[in-house]
Each structure stands twice: as C-alpha cells, then as structure tokens.
C-alpha positions in Angstrom: 58.3 80.3 130.0 59.6 81.9 126.7 62.7 83.0 128.3 64.2 79.5 128.5 64.2 79.2 124.6 67.5 79.7 122.8 66.5 82.4 120.4 69.7 82.5 118.7 69.2 78.9 117.7 65.5 79.5 116.9 66.3 82.4 114.8 69.2 80.5 112.9 66.6 77.9 111.7 64.8 80.8 109.5 66.3 82.3 106.2 66.9 85.6 107.9 69.1 88.3 106.2 72.0 89.7 107.9 73.4 89.1 111.5 71.2 89.0 114.5 71.2 92.4 116.5 68.2 92.0 119.0 65.4 90.0 120.0 62.6 91.7 122.1 59.1 90.9 123.3 56.6 93.2 121.0 53.2 94.3 120.5 50.2 93.9 122.9 48.8 90.5 121.9 47.4 88.3 124.7 47.5 84.9 122.9 50.7 84.2 121.1 54.3 85.2 122.3 55.5 87.9 119.8 59.1 89.2 119.4 60.5 91.8 117.1 64.0 90.5 115.7 66.3 93.0 114.3 69.3 92.1 112.1 72.0 94.5 110.7 70.0 94.5 107.5 66.0 94.3 108.2 63.3 93.4 110.8 61.2 90.2 111.4 58.3 89.4 113.7 58.9 86.0 115.5 56.0 84.3 117.0 55.4 81.1 119.2 51.9 79.9 118.4 49.8 79.3 121.7 49.1 75.7 121.5 46.6 75.8 124.5 44.3 78.0 122.3 45.0 76.6 119.2 45.0 72.9 119.8 46.1 72.0 116.2 48.8 74.8 115.1 49.9 73.1 112.3 46.3 73.5 110.8 46.6 77.2 111.7 49.6 77.5 109.8 48.2 75.6 106.8 45.4 78.1 106.4 47.8 81.0 106.9 50.3 79.7 104.1 47.4 79.0 101.7 45.9 82.5 102.3 49.0 84.7 102.3 50.4 83.0 99.1 47.0 83.5 97.5 47.1 87.3 98.4 50.6 87.6 97.2 50.0 86.2 93.8 46.8 88.6 93.5 48.9 91.5 94.5 51.6 90.7 92.0 49.0 90.9 89.2 48.2 94.6 90.0 50.9 95.9 92.5 54.6 95.5 92.9 55.1 95.5 96.8 53.8 92.3 98.3 55.7 92.9 101.4 53.3 95.7 102.5 50.0 94.4 101.4 50.1 90.9 102.5 52.0 89.3 105.3 55.2 87.2 104.2 56.2 84.2 105.9 59.8 83.6 106.3 60.7 80.0 105.4 63.1 77.8 107.6 66.4 76.9 106.3 65.0 73.4 105.1 62.1 75.2 103.2 59.4 74.6 105.9 56.8 77.6 106.7 57.5 77.2 110.5 59.9 75.6 112.9 59.0 73.1 115.5 61.1 73.2 119.0 62.2 70.5 121.0 59.2 70.9 123.5 56.8 70.9 120.5 56.1 74.8 120.4 55.6 75.9 116.9 57.5 79.1 115.9 56.9 81.2 112.6 58.4 84.3 111.2 57.1 87.2 109.1 58.8 90.0 107.3 58.1 93.1 109.5 55.7 95.5 108.1 57.7 98.9 108.3 56.8 102.5 108.7 53.0 101.4 109.6 51.2 101.4 112.9 48.4 99.5 114.3 46.0 101.5 116.6 44.5 100.2 119.9 41.5 102.6 119.7 39.5 104.8 117.1 41.0 108.1 117.5 38.4 109.4 114.8 36.1 108.4 112.0 39.2 108.3 109.4 40.9 105.5 111.2 37.7 103.6 111.3 37.2 104.1 107.6 40.6 102.9 106.9 40.1 99.8 109.0 37.2 99.2 106.8 39.1 99.7 103.6 41.6 97.2 104.6 39.2 94.5 105.6 37.3 95.1 102.4 40.4 94.7 100.4 41.3 91.6 102.3 37.8 90.2 101.4 38.1 91.4 97.7 41.5 89.7 97.1 40.2 86.7 98.6 36.8 86.5 96.7 38.0 83.5 94.3 39.8 81.7 97.0 38.2 78.2 97.6 37.2 78.7 101.3 36.2 75.0 101.5 39.8 74.2 101.5 40.6 75.9 104.7 40.5 74.1 108.2 38.1 75.0 110.7 40.4 75.6 113.4 37.8 76.6 116.1 34.5 74.5 115.5 31.2 76.5 115.5 33.0 79.8 116.1 30.3 82.0 115.0 27.4 79.4 114.8 24.9 81.6 116.8 22.5 78.9 116.7 25.0 76.7 118.7 25.7 79.5 121.2 21.9 79.5 122.2 22.3 75.7 122.5 25.1 76.3 125.2 23.2 79.1 126.8 20.3 76.8 127.2 22.3 74.2 128.8 24.0 76.7 131.1 20.4 77.7 132.2 19.3 74.2 132.8 22.4 73.3 134.9 22.6 76.7 136.8 26.1 75.5 138.1 27.0 78.0 140.4 23.4 79.2 141.4 23.4 82.4 139.5 20.0 82.0 137.5 17.7 83.9 139.7 19.9 87.1 139.4 19.7 87.2 135.5 16.3 86.3 134.5 15.8 89.8 132.6 19.0 89.2 130.6 18.1 85.8 129.8 14.5 86.8 128.7 16.2 89.5 126.5 18.4 86.9 124.8 15.6 84.3 124.3 13.2 86.6 122.7 15.8 87.1 120.0 16.6 83.4 119.4 14.5 83.5 116.4 17.3 85.7 114.7 20.3 83.1 115.6 20.4 80.9 112.5 20.1 83.9 109.9 23.8 83.8 108.5 24.4 79.9 109.3 21.1 79.2 107.3 22.0 81.7 104.3 25.4 79.9 104.2 23.7 76.4 104.2 20.9 77.7 101.4 23.7 79.1 99.3 21.8 82.4 99.6 25.1 83.9 100.4 28.7 82.4 99.4 31.1 80.6 101.8 34.2 83.0 102.0 37.4 83.3 103.7 36.8 85.0 107.0 39.4 86.8 109.2 37.4 86.3 112.6 39.2 88.8 114.6 38.6 92.1 112.9 39.8 94.4 115.8 41.2 97.6 114.9 44.6 96.7 116.1 44.8 93.9 113.3 45.0 96.6 110.6 48.5 98.2 109.7 48.0 102.0 108.8 50.8 103.6 106.7 52.6 106.3 108.8 53.1 108.6 105.8 49.9 108.2 103.7 47.4 107.3 106.7 46.0 104.3 104.4 45.1 100.9 105.9 47.6 98.8 103.9 47.9 95.4 105.6 45.7 93.0 107.7 47.6 91.0 110.3 46.9 88.1 112.7 45.4 85.5 110.8 45.4 82.8 113.3 41.5 82.6 113.1 41.3 82.7 109.4 38.5 80.1 108.5 35.6 79.2 106.0 32.6 81.4 107.0 30.6 84.7 106.0 32.0 88.1 105.5 29.0 89.2 107.6 30.8 87.8 110.5 33.7 90.0 109.9 31.8 93.1 109.2 29.3 92.5 112.0 32.0 92.1 114.7 33.9 95.3 113.5 30.8 97.5 114.3 30.0 95.7 117.5 33.2 96.9 119.0 34.4 99.6 116.7 31.1 101.7 116.5 30.1 101.3 120.3 30.4 104.4 122.2 31.7 102.6 125.4 34.1 99.9 126.5 32.8 96.1 126.2 32.5 96.0 130.1 30.9 99.4 130.7 28.7 99.3 133.8 26.8 102.7 133.1 24.4 101.5 130.3 23.5 104.9 129.5 27.1 105.5 128.0 26.4 102.5 125.7 25.0 103.0 122.2 26.0 102.6 118.6 27.5 105.7 116.8 25.7 105.9 113.6 28.3 108.1 112.1 31.1 105.6 112.6 28.9 102.8 111.2 28.5 105.0 108.2 32.3 105.5 107.9 32.8 101.7 108.1 30.2 100.9 105.6 31.5 103.5 103.1 35.2 102.1 103.4 34.1 98.5 103.3 31.6 98.9 100.4 34.2 101.3 98.3 36.9 98.4 98.4 34.4 95.5 97.8 32.8 97.0 94.7 30.7 94.2 93.0 32.8 91.5 95.1 29.8 91.6 97.5 26.4 90.1 96.6 23.0 92.0 96.9 22.0 89.6 99.8 25.1 90.0 101.7 24.9 93.8 101.4 21.2 93.5 102.6 22.4 91.6 105.7 25.2 94.0 106.7 23.1 95.9 109.2 21.6 92.5 110.6 25.0 90.9 111.0 26.1 93.8 113.2 23.0 93.1 115.7 23.6 89.4 115.4 27.4 89.2 116.2 26.7 91.8 119.2 23.8 89.4 120.5 26.1 86.4 120.0 28.9 87.8 122.0 26.3 88.8 124.6 24.9 85.4 124.9 28.7 83.9 125.3 29.3 86.3 128.2 26.0 85.4 129.8 26.6 81.7 129.3 30.2 82.0 130.8 28.7 84.0 133.8 26.1 81.1 134.5 28.8 78.4 134.0 30.8 80.1 136.7 33.3 82.4 134.6 35.5 79.4 133.0 36.2 81.0 129.6 36.6 84.7 129.5 39.2 86.1 131.9 37.6 88.3 134.5 38.9 91.1 136.5 36.3 91.7 139.1 33.0 89.9 140.4 30.1 90.0 137.9 32.6 91.1 135.1 31.0 88.8 132.3 27.4 89.8 133.5 28.6 93.5 133.0 29.8 92.6 129.6 26.7 90.7 128.5 24.4 93.6 129.8 26.6 96.0 127.5 26.3 93.8 124.3 22.5 93.6 125.0 22.2 97.2 125.4 24.1 97.7 122.2 21.8 95.2 120.4 18.9 97.2 121.8 20.2 100.3 120.3 21.0 98.8 117.0 17.3 97.7 116.7 16.2 101.4 117.2 18.5 102.3 114.4 18.2 99.5 112.0 16.1 101.5 109.5 18.7 104.1 109.3 21.6 101.4 109.0 19.6 99.7 106.1 19.4 103.3 104.3 23.2 103.8 104.9 24.0 100.7 103.2 21.6 101.4 100.3 23.5 104.8 99.9 26.8 103.1 99.4 26.0 99.7 97.8 26.3 100.5 94.1 
C-alpha cells in the first residue's frame, strides 16, 4: 500500500536540508512503515504510523513530542549533542510535528542517528550492559517529567491483574475447545495470580512513583555507537506512557536474559542467564544512581518474574481464544510461547534469592 504514496510530495512537507537523493524502505520493524531518506546534505527517518495498531496516532505523537523535547532540554544542560542522545523530530513546513496525508495516514520524520547500530540479538554481555545503560539514562533523564501528562495510548498495557481477568474469561468461554489440553498451564498461571497486582498496587498506593515508561525495551530499540560501543540513544517511542520503570526493567530481562527464543519447544533449553541478569542490573543502576527509590530497587527481581508471567498469561489467553492477537506461524505456536514463558518464570523463582543479592550488590 505504501508504494502508492507520492514520497516527493510527503518529504517536501518537512523542513529537510538539501535536495532529495533517495527514499528506501529501512529497518526490521513490524508495525510502522519506515524509510531512510537521503538528501545531498544529510539523512532522515520517515515513518508512516500504523493507525490499525495505534487507534489515536495523534495522541502517540503528542507523547513523543513532549518526551523528546524534555529530553533535549535535559541534554542541553549537560551535553552539547542533542541529535545523538535524544530523537529529534523534524517539523513540517508549517511548523507541525507530523504531516497527515489525504487518506488520513500520519507521517513523521526524525533526524537519522548516524554512525550507530541497533542489534537484533545479544552477541555478548557487553551489548546487554550498554542497552541497560541506555534505558537507565532514558529513565534518569525523565525522572522529573510529569508522567500523568502523557496519554495512555494502549489501555491497561501492563495491568497484570487485568490480564488475569481476561485469562479467566477465556477459560470460561473456551471458544475453540482447547481447555482440556492446557490444564497444567492454567494451573501454573492461577497459582501465581496472587502476585499479579504487586506493581499496579504499588503505583496506586504511592509506594513507587508513576514514571514515563518506554514499554518496548527490546535490544534493537537502543542505538549503540559504532566507534565507542556505548549505548547512546533509545528509539521507537510509540508506546511511551505513564507506568513504572519496573515494567521496562522486567521486560528487558524477560527476553534479553533468556537462554532460548520466545517460542522454543524444547523447555530444557529455557532458563534465565544469571550473568546476563547481573550485566543488566549493573548497567541500569550505574546510570540511574539515586534516581531509583529503595522500593523500586527491591522490586527489580520480582518485576522480571512478573513481566514474564504476564507475557505467558497473554499467550495462553490468546491460545484459548483461537489465536486472534499474536501472529502464529504454526499450530500451537501460542501454546509453545506460553510454556516457554512459564518455564522462565519457574527458573527465575529458583534464582530469586541470587537476583536479590545481585541488586543489593549494585544498588548504592
């Protein structure tokens, strides 16, 4: 569909430097259409925001504008190169933050982060450590941002309690007759339901602060500097919302410290690599310093288990519902994913004391 757009016209709406040389598809993202725009002076990233996934793209953009501007201001106070440490939106000719095409599609443009790479997989502990530093820095920079001013663009995204409600509805409905085959998985999930509201309740009771959360802390959303090897910039801010830093930390461990792919069938291969957990904790806490509260630090290990459990519950719910949400590539794909997450949860439970000791080691 994107090929039908007049890219010369779209790009000309933005305040770009120089003459257009090329516009090509770019990256490995699955949600938005992303293009690398090159002029004879510089490079930009152009994106068409997916309005099927993001029903209110204007609210997504409102969040991104507020957060990137705040970060740029923070960086100016201590560093001089805003383009490399925070994403920089390119305004349209009429001073707007995005352009709306005739068909209602929303296009935005960023300054390209040059001489940096986003990695698809964790080659070694150093890369994971650098990712942790980048997300820690992101969190620290935004510690004074009023998170309640952001739109909640996906309701109840990490409300683990609500995810359990949906699971129970799926169990009761048993729409496609799969219930009998997953009794063990359901029992595993329901035995841990008592943990579901730990983070949600901690925010409600003001035990922990409401913060800006990224909500998609995959490794490939961190740009690593090609020369220094340092994590320099967090990208893909579409799911930036109010929440807890524990969501971001826990989800990073869930997929980053696992020894197997998310849909591994052989559960013997699935565990949490404790050395990778330590690398992430080290990088994250080094950057955050005293920006993290004692209660948040105490809940870091628990959040890894909770985000993994929540993800497993979501996969299991989708399996019982007939695979409507997550794309599947084989029969029982969502069941395999759920089992992998639950094995990871079990493994984290065995290592929980060690995880707490590691946090204590680096939390000063």
